[in-house]
C-alpha positions in Angstrom: -35.1 6.4 77.9 -32.5 6.5 80.6 -35.1 5.5 83.1 -35.9 2.3 81.2 -32.2 1.5 80.8 -31.7 2.1 84.5 -34.6 -0.2 85.4 -33.2 -2.9 83.1 -29.7 -2.7 84.6 -31.2 -2.9 88.1 -33.3 -5.9 87.1 -30.3 -7.5 85.4 -28.0 -7.1 88.4 -30.5 -8.7 90.7 -30.4 -11.9 88.6 -28.0 -14.7 89.3 -25.3 -15.5 86.6 -27.3 -18.6 85.6 -30.5 -16.6 85.1 -28.6 -14.0 83.1 -27.2 -16.7 80.8 -30.6 -18.2 80.4 -32.2 -14.8 79.7 -29.4 -14.0 77.2 -29.9 -17.3 75.4 -33.7 -16.8 75.3 -33.1 -13.3 73.9 -30.7 -14.6 71.2 -33.2 -17.3 70.2 -36.1 -14.8 70.2 -34.0 -12.4 68.2 -33.1 -15.1 65.6 -36.7 -16.2 65.3 -37.8 -12.6 64.9 -35.1 -12.0 62.3 -36.2 -15.1 60.4 -39.9 -14.3 60.5 -39.6 -10.5 59.9 -36.8 -10.4 57.3 -35.6 -13.7 55.9 -39.0 -15.4 55.1 -40.6 -12.4 53.5 -37.4 -11.8 51.4 -37.4 -15.5 50.4 -41.0 -15.4 49.3 -40.4 -12.1 47.4 -37.4 -13.7 45.7 -39.4 -16.7 44.6 -42.2 -14.5 43.2 -39.6 -12.4 41.4 -38.0 -15.5 39.9 -41.4 -16.6 38.5 -42.0 -13.1 37.2 -38.6 -13.1 35.5 -39.3 -16.4 33.8 -42.7 -15.1 32.6 -41.2 -11.8 31.4 -38.4 -13.5 29.6 -41.0 -15.6 27.7 -42.9 -12.4 26.8 -39.7 -10.8 25.7 -39.0 -13.7 23.4 -42.5 -13.4 21.9 -42.2 -9.7 21.5 -38.7 -10.0 19.9 -40.1 -12.6 17.5 -42.9 -10.2 16.6 -40.5 -7.3 16.2 -38.3 -9.4 13.9 -41.3 -10.4 11.8 -42.4 -6.7 11.6 -39.0 -5.7 10.5 -39.0 -8.4 7.9 -42.4 -7.4 6.7 -41.3 -3.7 6.5 -38.4 -4.7 4.2 -40.7 -6.5 1.8 -41.9 -4.3 -1.1 -45.5 -3.3 -0.8 -47.7 -5.2 -3.2 -50.5 -3.6 -5.0 -53.7 -5.4 -4.3 -54.9 -7.8 -7.0 -58.4 -7.3 -8.4 -60.9 -10.0 -7.6 -60.7 -11.5 -11.1 -56.9 -12.0 -10.8 -57.1 -13.2 -7.2 -59.5 -16.1 -8.0 -56.9 -18.2 -10.0 -54.3 -17.6 -7.2 -56.8 -18.8 -4.6 -57.7 -21.9 -6.7 -54.0 -22.7 -7.3 -53.2 -22.4 -3.6 -56.3 -24.5 -2.6 -55.2 -27.2 -5.0 -51.6 -27.2 -3.7 -53.0 -27.5 -0.1 -55.1 -30.5 -1.0 -58.5 -28.8 -0.9 -61.1 -30.2 -3.2 -61.5 -27.5 -5.9 -64.8 -29.0 -7.2 -66.3 -28.5 -3.7 -65.3 -24.8 -3.6 -66.9 -21.8 -5.2 -64.9 -18.6 -5.8 -66.9 -15.5 -6.8 -65.8 -11.9 -7.2 -67.1 -9.6 -4.4 -66.7 -6.0 -5.4 -63.5 -4.9 -7.0 -61.0 -6.7 -4.9 -62.8 -9.2 -2.7 -63.4 -12.8 -3.4 -66.3 -14.7 -1.8 -65.4 -18.3 -1.1 -67.9 -21.0 -0.2 -67.7 -24.8 0.2 -67.5 -27.8 2.5 -63.9 -28.6 3.6 -62.1 -30.2 6.5 -61.5 -27.6 9.2 -57.8 -28.4 9.6 -57.4 -28.1 5.8 -59.1 -24.7 5.9 -56.9 -23.4 8.7 -53.8 -24.6 6.9 -55.0 -23.0 3.6 -55.7 -19.6 5.1 -52.3 -19.8 6.9 -50.5 -20.4 3.6 -52.5 -17.6 2.0 -51.5 -15.1 4.7 -47.9 -16.1 4.9 -47.1 -16.6 1.2 -49.7 -14.7 -0.9 -50.6 -11.8 1.4 -54.2 -12.8 1.2 -56.2 -12.1 4.4 -59.6 -13.3 5.6 -61.9 -10.3 5.9 -64.7 -12.3 7.5 -65.6 -16.0 7.8 -68.6 -18.1 8.8 -68.0 -21.8 9.6 -70.9 -24.2 10.2 -70.3 -27.7 11.5 -71.3 -30.5 9.2 -72.6 -34.0 10.0 -69.2 -35.5 9.0 -66.7 -35.0 11.9 -64.1 -32.4 11.1 -66.0 -31.0 8.1 -67.3 -27.4 8.0 -69.2 -25.3 5.5 -67.1 -22.2 5.0 -68.4 -18.9 3.8 -65.5 -16.4 3.6 -64.6 -13.1 2.2 -60.9 -12.9 1.1 -58.9 -9.9 0.0 -55.3 -9.4 -1.2 -52.6 -7.1 0.3 -54.7 -4.6 2.3 -57.4 -4.2 -0.3 -60.8 -3.1 0.9 -63.3 -5.9 0.2 
């Protein structure tokens, strides 16, 4: 190491003061460029990536917090005993009527002890709204569903199996 230092000092002393200033300025510019390319730019890119990750993670945190709040709310609700199919049918008919579904176009039949088979032609948006209300307000879940498109735009033929409050259908 001392040999390299000695060679550099000898080389430097043979240069004129003007060349020394020029070489020092070039070394400073080269050092600044190296500092920028090796440290500043990668750090800036990493910072931008991390900011995007923070925004995404904050959105996920909001969604998870909302789910946790909903889970806590649901845990506080008293558990309902599942309604038998014969008692569930009037509830389904009443909810369908309140959501504007044509009751005459729908058939509700008991399926086992606690399941209700529903069949009919309805508007798809109306169907989605109906099952959303059932899930949120009546604790009725869709066990399975088959939807077939109809010639009328937006209309579907629904065949669904519905159950109440965790009942096996």
